Steps between C-alpha positions, in 0.01 A plus 500: 500500500687544171585857598634376835717238330628764260603722789673206671683415179614858461623504860678166447678630188601815685642302792692270265638803316614653826670178605688480171618858523827574679436539873251773583559751222134521386378519860746778576404677179131476587575639845732784397442516124684793344850587627521808719756714679481301825577161348831456683292438814337199329826317432815392676781746436878494486655804666787676325705719731602858418853586396764552764595821319177653366501730200287812533383730226539874556192660657385787281122476474449848646718684252326811366549412131287188547204662678283520187562132433405422859174696482401330174585148613345540845172596336515235228614205711245564772233320295705211360534248787872574507669396825850621417640713219867596478691698241878493516723704270879497518477300825282769660143436612312787337153368581374263768141427589338238721132428553334514839624222731797439268854624565862454395522171690191338349565184298323494164431189288691491175277266305674470162770755581659194663561362151758771433682409821512133400627583152769720654607209717522289184731758344719510811510119512620490139770754586613283790502178299218339699309490172713457189289702258148626435517278191523189718213258461257499790528119521869537586378610843152346508558172310173331597306741277630321191275201563193727502550636149768460231487873432672570831818394318484836319400725790775735620525721806485801267165385364373488857646840589325660202165324550538308174500152649176358351424331830148357511370742761215751491564820694168661418231276648430634849287220645552280808626224267725704270874459456583839653278428801674168550838670474403772747318291762632147436694311764799388289647721230773249421244227431323731259827576321583128479174427316514776240448431130537711188251611239730621224853567387696728736633836388231583246234689691483727805248387760509641851504208743587527868609138504807600296641693795436206729700285255787751520494478878501119489803510269684741729427290806606178327822649363604675820368255757348797682157656536412802289448722805855423616638587158310828508629581848864447402505626142252789515353593837834542677697660211216743423494620859142406582379698800223267618397138532330342202267202482463241227185289520540122489291197410442211740837349404677828588570578135485871418223624274766647274259630236341734752464556870820683592426766760722801571493873570454740212848647549662156486312417179653818356847355547440240230419792273822674603702186420365503143533877472870461585554221244543241772772694680428584863743769609798322346377145552390339172221288646376379163693512174463788259445242229184380675388858550555589135307193387211569736460875457602555137238741356495324162437161662233633732331687217493189283405240761317705763639275773853386578642305794180558700490878451235687300571760234338841539363639177485867414181563304444845348141599420376764253165636390581480130740335256674826415602555863628144529714536187637834622598344833678213325693745284604699805620187679684385186385143540288259301196334653167360391218747555180325601145616548335490842142388552414864574612617153830635625849378411797365690843350459741319728843635591770262617558557872783401730297468821366173637312364797433207730126460556261320734137410439353742754692801375847444645772676301875543511563738210846586369588789270876489425496818291356718777655301788154443645352213703130490584345250739125462531340257746129456560186353348343521156125451564407658170706576194376854453846623598752367249820487703680331209476836322489738795824391668719519185347839420615630840843340463559651156418853616747512789 
């Protein structure tokens, strides 16, 4: 009898918890659980039309000088759950591979690659005067947040862009009741934003939080009076010459899941990389200011912070079997760096790099190497982390 009452009590608590939680997020999470590549079919989607004048990279994947690269990558990628892998150098596609049942027209989910699109729209909106400055306070555009926590009076857009907001939000707990689950499956993103609180002083500490990108989107929509997908269509998708439709998944209130859930072809994802590779200038049209580009992609800034304006730094680690070899390599490079010991009794040091990447949780990458004029796009899944694409992709880009 006591055991039966205990079970009923547990069930009662669970039902109460579900009723207090926004809409059906835990139920959806229990049903679907981890995000996957087909998630756009689970949500409503806004359709973004292709450009009237599409831009096309030069086809060159069959050039003889790239055959060895093709043989190596075909063999390697075959076992990595990669659905699409593109390498573009000097506007020429030098490698292109699609998995079975995937082709050039397949739409791939961005997951957090979407964050780099949203940040780019913020930069463009600052250029156009829609947003005054990245140093503006968030409450200038979302004033109701001030009543939640006095510390919102110090929070700037730049803090949010750099994931240094100190929002009280835990990205890491993947349970049906976690913050990230609620953000992903919840019915009203704007209600979640309206109820945010803070847990510290902004600007002091980096903490990766998807909710930051959703805040950026809310600011852009409030300042412009338009939806984020419409801003993307006008300021990026059309000017970049997108060849295909794109989809942006929505919540029940038709608000875009800006922190993720943008779906496009691999080749159209590459065009964001080209925009950054060209310092914001698209064939004579300065789509986003060089000042924004310099701030975002400055090697010193990326090396120091690791993350700037929703782009990740790529680090160049050099490994050696002994200390003597490491010192010799440093002398040859004529740089100073801290030599550290690996757990396998080897040695390594870090070299400042000028490449950077947009990344998604399941192994989505838009990689940019300005020095070598290389863009690499990888779309697919990441079921195990045996293949370290964070290292593999930059290694390819630096050798071309």
